[in-house]
Backbone bond lengths (Angstrom), bond angles and torsions (degrees), N, CA, C in turn:
res aa  C-N    CA-C-N  psi(-1)  N-CA   C-N-CA  omega(-1)  CA-C   N-CA-C  phi
1 X - - - 1.445 - - 1.524 108.38 -
2 X 1.314 115.76 136.59 1.451 121.13 179.21 1.522 109.34 -80.15
3 X 1.321 116.35 130.31 1.460 121.89 -179.03 1.519 108.57 -92.98
4 X 1.331 116.44 93.96 1.457 121.54 179.46 1.522 109.09 -122.84
5 X 1.299 115.64 172.89 1.460 120.50 178.01 1.524 110.47 -62.67
6 X 1.330 117.38 -29.07 1.459 121.12 -179.35 1.525 111.91 -69.97
7 X 1.308 118.23 -27.24 1.462 120.49 175.54 1.524 110.97 -89.45
8 X 1.316 117.63 -23.83 1.464 120.67 -179.92 1.523 112.60 -75.62
9 X 1.330 117.43 -38.49 1.468 120.79 -176.04 1.525 112.70 -57.56
10 X 1.339 119.73 -51.08 1.468 118.88 178.27 1.530 112.29 -61.67
11 X 1.325 116.61 -35.22 1.466 120.05 178.35 1.527 110.70 -64.45
12 X 1.322 116.72 -39.54 1.463 120.50 179.16 1.522 110.57 -66.95
13 X 1.332 117.53 -40.06 1.461 120.13 177.52 1.521 110.90 -63.00
14 X 1.314 116.78 -41.53 1.464 120.22 178.27 1.520 110.58 -67.39
15 X 1.325 117.61 -37.35 1.454 121.12 176.98 1.527 110.50 -64.29
16 X 1.331 116.44 -41.40 1.459 120.96 -179.64 1.526 110.86 -61.38
17 X 1.321 117.03 -41.90 1.469 120.15 176.13 1.522 110.59 -60.40
18 X 1.306 116.71 -44.52 1.465 120.84 179.71 1.512 110.79 -64.91
19 X 1.322 117.33 -42.50 1.459 122.19 179.69 1.530 111.33 -61.83
20 X 1.328 116.85 -38.24 1.457 121.71 179.59 1.529 112.22 -84.43
21 X 1.331 115.97 8.24 1.462 123.23 177.48 1.534 111.82 61.55
22 X 1.320 115.89 39.04 1.457 122.31 177.37 1.526 108.42 -112.53
23 X 1.306 115.82 155.94 1.449 121.16 178.33 1.522 109.13 -85.74
24 X 1.306 116.53 113.09 1.468 121.69 -177.29 1.529 111.37 -62.90
25 X 1.322 117.01 -28.02 1.460 120.29 -178.92 1.518 112.03 -67.85
26 X 1.341 117.19 -18.20 1.458 119.82 176.50 1.523 111.47 -80.86
27 X 1.316 117.83 -25.75 1.462 121.40 -179.87 1.522 111.87 -90.24
28 X 1.323 117.14 -45.63 1.465 121.81 -175.93 1.519 108.90 -114.35
29 X 1.321 116.37 112.97 1.466 122.42 179.43 1.518 108.56 -105.80
30 X 1.317 115.40 131.70 1.461 121.00 179.67 1.520 109.33 -113.71
31 X 1.312 116.05 130.34 1.457 122.42 179.05 1.520 108.84 -126.18
32 X 1.327 115.61 153.02 1.464 121.02 172.64 1.514 108.17 -89.57
33 X 1.317 116.34 150.81 1.460 119.78 179.80 1.517 111.89 -66.86
34 X 1.324 117.96 -12.97 1.461 121.70 178.45 1.530 112.18 -96.60
35 X 1.327 117.98 -0.77 1.467 122.48 -177.48 1.525 109.66 -74.97
36 X 1.333 115.92 114.14 1.465 120.22 -177.41 1.529 112.29 -76.74
37 X 1.326 118.25 -18.79 1.459 121.63 -178.40 1.531 112.71 -96.34
38 X 1.309 118.25 5.35 1.464 121.87 -176.37 1.525 111.68 -60.61
39 X 1.336 118.04 -44.59 1.465 120.38 -177.52 1.521 111.96 -63.31
40 X 1.328 117.74 -41.88 1.466 119.50 179.80 1.525 110.91 -68.15
41 X 1.326 117.97 -34.68 1.466 121.17 176.43 1.525 110.48 -67.66
42 X 1.327 117.35 -39.79 1.460 121.27 179.62 1.530 110.95 -65.25
43 X 1.329 117.43 -36.76 1.457 120.84 -179.68 1.527 111.84 -65.83
44 X 1.326 117.42 -24.36 1.460 121.66 -179.11 1.528 112.63 -90.62
45 X 1.315 117.63 -3.87 1.459 121.97 -178.51 1.525 110.05 -78.21
46 X 1.336 116.74 127.71 1.456 121.27 178.31 1.522 110.01 -74.86
47 X 1.319 116.81 -51.27 1.458 121.29 178.18 1.522 108.63 -156.10
48 X 1.306 116.39 136.27 1.448 119.02 178.01 1.516 112.81 170.56
49 X 1.305 113.55 -176.50 1.456 123.16 179.65 1.519 106.96 -113.97
50 X 1.323 116.74 136.09 1.460 119.15 175.72 1.518 109.86 -116.98
51 X 1.314 114.04 147.92 1.464 121.83 177.80 1.520 107.06 -131.77
52 X 1.320 117.39 128.55 1.456 121.86 176.51 1.520 107.56 -109.75
53 X 1.331 114.85 116.90 1.466 121.19 -177.44 1.520 110.40 -107.29
54 X 1.309 114.81 153.66 1.460 120.49 173.78 1.516 108.50 -75.95
55 X 1.297 115.94 146.05 1.463 120.33 177.84 1.524 109.54 -64.78
56 X 1.330 116.22 129.62 1.452 121.84 179.97 1.518 114.02 83.80
57 X 1.321 117.41 7.81 1.476 120.73 -179.02 1.522 110.49 -74.13
58 X 1.303 115.87 148.81 1.459 122.60 176.55 1.531 109.21 -83.60
59 X 1.340 118.58 157.50 1.470 120.72 -179.52 1.524 114.48 -57.62
60 X 1.327 118.12 -31.24 1.465 119.92 -178.63 1.534 112.78 -84.31
61 X 1.341 117.42 -7.13 1.463 120.39 178.37 1.532 110.42 -72.44
62 X 1.326 116.13 147.26 1.456 120.80 176.96 1.523 109.83 -67.40
63 X 1.337 116.70 142.84 1.462 118.92 177.59 1.524 111.06 -70.88
64 X 1.313 115.52 158.98 1.455 120.47 177.16 1.527 110.14 -71.90
65 X 1.299 115.92 -31.28 1.458 120.49 178.25 1.517 109.98 -165.95
66 X 1.323 116.69 157.61 1.455 121.12 174.99 1.513 108.34 -159.34
67 X 1.314 115.53 164.85 1.452 120.17 -179.40 1.510 110.22 178.05
68 X 1.313 114.83 -166.23 1.452 122.59 -176.03 1.520 108.53 -122.11
69 X 1.331 115.77 140.67 1.455 121.56 176.42 1.518 109.63 -117.64
70 X 1.321 116.75 131.51 1.456 121.71 172.22 1.521 106.44 -129.82
71 X 1.315 115.48 116.70 1.461 123.79 -177.31 1.518 111.21 52.16
72 X 1.325 115.87 44.64 1.453 122.36 175.47 1.514 115.19 78.15
73 X 1.313 118.06 -1.15 1.464 121.59 -179.80 1.520 108.72 -105.37
74 X 1.305 116.61 130.72 1.455 121.07 -178.07 1.515 112.80 -81.15
75 X 1.300 115.04 135.37 1.464 122.29 171.74 1.531 106.51 -88.97
76 X 1.325 119.16 -176.90 1.470 120.13 -177.53 1.526 112.75 -49.02
77 X 1.301 115.35 135.89 1.465 119.67 179.82 1.519 109.54 -106.39
78 X 1.329 115.25 177.96 1.454 119.92 -179.25 1.515 112.10 69.36
79 X 1.323 116.23 41.40 1.458 121.11 -176.10 1.518 113.16 -78.03
80 X 1.298 117.48 -6.91 1.462 119.59 176.97 1.505 113.65 100.25
81 X 1.334 117.99 -48.85 1.459 119.60 179.03 1.521 110.57 -158.71
82 X 1.314 115.58 171.93 1.460 122.19 -176.92 1.521 111.29 -66.08
83 X 1.312 117.83 -34.69 1.460 120.78 -179.00 1.527 111.11 -62.98
84 X 1.324 117.91 -42.14 1.459 121.11 178.12 1.529 110.60 -66.75
85 X 1.318 116.77 -38.10 1.462 120.07 177.42 1.528 110.29 -66.17
86 X 1.325 117.61 -39.54 1.466 121.00 176.56 1.517 111.76 -63.18
87 X 1.314 116.81 -39.87 1.471 120.80 176.88 1.521 110.59 -65.35
88 X 1.328 117.26 -37.61 1.457 120.84 178.13 1.529 110.37 -65.80
89 X 1.333 118.00 -39.41 1.470 121.06 176.71 1.520 109.72 -59.49
90 X 1.319 117.64 -47.74 1.471 120.84 179.83 1.524 110.66 -61.28
91 X 1.315 117.57 -42.10 1.457 121.25 178.74 1.515 112.34 -64.31
92 X 1.341 116.80 -41.63 1.462 120.22 178.26 1.520 112.17 -66.54
93 X 1.318 116.86 -38.98 1.465 120.44 176.83 1.523 109.60 -59.91
94 X 1.313 116.13 -43.42 1.468 121.24 -179.75 1.534 111.42 -68.03
95 X 1.332 116.63 -50.57 1.474 120.62 -176.26 1.528 112.75 -66.04
96 X 1.320 116.77 -38.32 1.461 120.51 -177.97 1.528 111.94 -87.42
97 X 1.332 116.39 -1.64 1.464 122.42 178.89 1.530 110.62 55.36
98 X 1.331 116.28 46.68 1.454 121.86 179.95 1.518 110.00 -83.42
99 X 1.319 115.99 144.63 1.464 119.53 176.44 1.511 110.13 -112.69
Protein backbone atom coordinates (compact mmCIF):
# COMPACT_ATOMS: atom_id res chain seq x y z
CA UNK A 1 0.00 0.00 0.00
CA UNK A 2 1.28 3.44 -0.89
CA UNK A 3 1.67 5.72 2.12
CA UNK A 4 0.37 9.08 0.90
CA UNK A 5 -1.56 11.92 2.45
CA UNK A 6 -4.68 10.53 0.74
CA UNK A 7 -4.43 7.31 2.74
CA UNK A 8 -3.43 9.09 5.95
CA UNK A 9 -6.40 11.49 6.10
CA UNK A 10 -9.11 8.81 6.46
CA UNK A 11 -6.95 7.01 9.02
CA UNK A 12 -6.64 10.20 11.06
CA UNK A 13 -10.41 10.76 10.96
CA UNK A 14 -10.99 7.21 12.16
CA UNK A 15 -8.37 7.68 14.87
CA UNK A 16 -10.05 10.90 15.99
CA UNK A 17 -13.37 9.08 16.38
CA UNK A 18 -11.67 6.40 18.45
CA UNK A 19 -9.82 8.98 20.54
CA UNK A 20 -13.08 10.80 21.28
CA UNK A 21 -14.63 7.44 22.26
CA UNK A 22 -17.11 7.52 19.37
CA UNK A 23 -18.04 4.71 17.04
CA UNK A 24 -16.48 5.47 13.66
CA UNK A 25 -18.98 3.17 11.95
CA UNK A 26 -21.73 5.64 12.85
CA UNK A 27 -19.98 8.50 11.05
CA UNK A 28 -18.47 6.74 8.03
CA UNK A 29 -20.59 4.07 6.33
CA UNK A 30 -19.07 1.92 3.61
CA UNK A 31 -21.20 0.11 1.06
CA UNK A 32 -20.37 -2.10 -1.91
CA UNK A 33 -21.69 -1.08 -5.30
CA UNK A 34 -23.46 -4.46 -5.42
CA UNK A 35 -25.29 -3.93 -2.09
CA UNK A 36 -29.01 -3.84 -2.85
CA UNK A 37 -29.91 -2.54 0.63
CA UNK A 38 -27.53 0.45 0.54
CA UNK A 39 -30.22 2.99 -0.42
CA UNK A 40 -32.58 1.96 2.39
CA UNK A 41 -29.70 2.09 4.90
CA UNK A 42 -28.69 5.55 3.65
CA UNK A 43 -32.26 6.83 4.05
CA UNK A 44 -32.17 5.85 7.74
CA UNK A 45 -28.89 7.68 8.42
CA UNK A 46 -29.29 10.82 10.54
CA UNK A 47 -25.88 12.27 9.71
CA UNK A 48 -22.75 10.80 8.26
CA UNK A 49 -20.43 10.15 5.37
CA UNK A 50 -21.01 7.35 2.90
CA UNK A 51 -18.50 5.63 0.67
CA UNK A 52 -19.46 3.29 -2.17
CA UNK A 53 -16.65 0.92 -3.12
CA UNK A 54 -16.29 -1.47 -6.00
CA UNK A 55 -16.41 -5.12 -5.08
CA UNK A 56 -12.87 -6.47 -4.69
CA UNK A 57 -11.31 -2.99 -4.52
CA UNK A 58 -8.12 -2.45 -2.55
CA UNK A 59 -8.04 0.11 0.32
CA UNK A 60 -5.89 2.53 -1.71
CA UNK A 61 -8.28 2.42 -4.70
CA UNK A 62 -10.56 5.41 -5.24
CA UNK A 63 -14.17 4.84 -4.22
CA UNK A 64 -16.88 4.62 -6.84
CA UNK A 65 -18.77 7.36 -5.05
CA UNK A 66 -18.98 9.19 -1.74
CA UNK A 67 -20.87 12.01 -0.13
CA UNK A 68 -22.62 13.28 2.96
CA UNK A 69 -26.01 12.30 4.36
CA UNK A 70 -28.11 14.50 6.62
CA UNK A 71 -31.42 13.00 7.72
CA UNK A 72 -31.30 10.51 4.86
CA UNK A 73 -30.82 13.17 2.19
CA UNK A 74 -27.57 13.22 0.26
CA UNK A 75 -25.51 16.35 -0.08
CA UNK A 76 -23.11 16.77 -3.04
CA UNK A 77 -21.39 13.53 -3.91
CA UNK A 78 -18.10 12.79 -5.61
CA UNK A 79 -16.11 14.75 -3.05
CA UNK A 80 -12.91 12.91 -3.84
CA UNK A 81 -12.14 11.43 -0.44
CA UNK A 82 -13.42 10.86 3.08
CA UNK A 83 -11.51 13.82 4.50
CA UNK A 84 -13.32 16.27 2.21
CA UNK A 85 -16.65 14.67 3.08
CA UNK A 86 -15.80 14.98 6.80
CA UNK A 87 -14.98 18.65 6.32
CA UNK A 88 -18.29 19.13 4.51
CA UNK A 89 -20.15 17.52 7.45
CA UNK A 90 -18.49 19.93 9.88
CA UNK A 91 -19.31 22.88 7.62
CA UNK A 92 -22.94 21.81 7.26
CA UNK A 93 -23.30 21.36 11.01
CA UNK A 94 -21.97 24.89 11.49
CA UNK A 95 -23.96 26.55 8.67
CA UNK A 96 -27.24 24.81 9.49
CA UNK A 97 -26.73 25.40 13.23
CA UNK A 98 -27.37 21.72 13.98
CA UNK A 99 -26.98 20.41 17.50
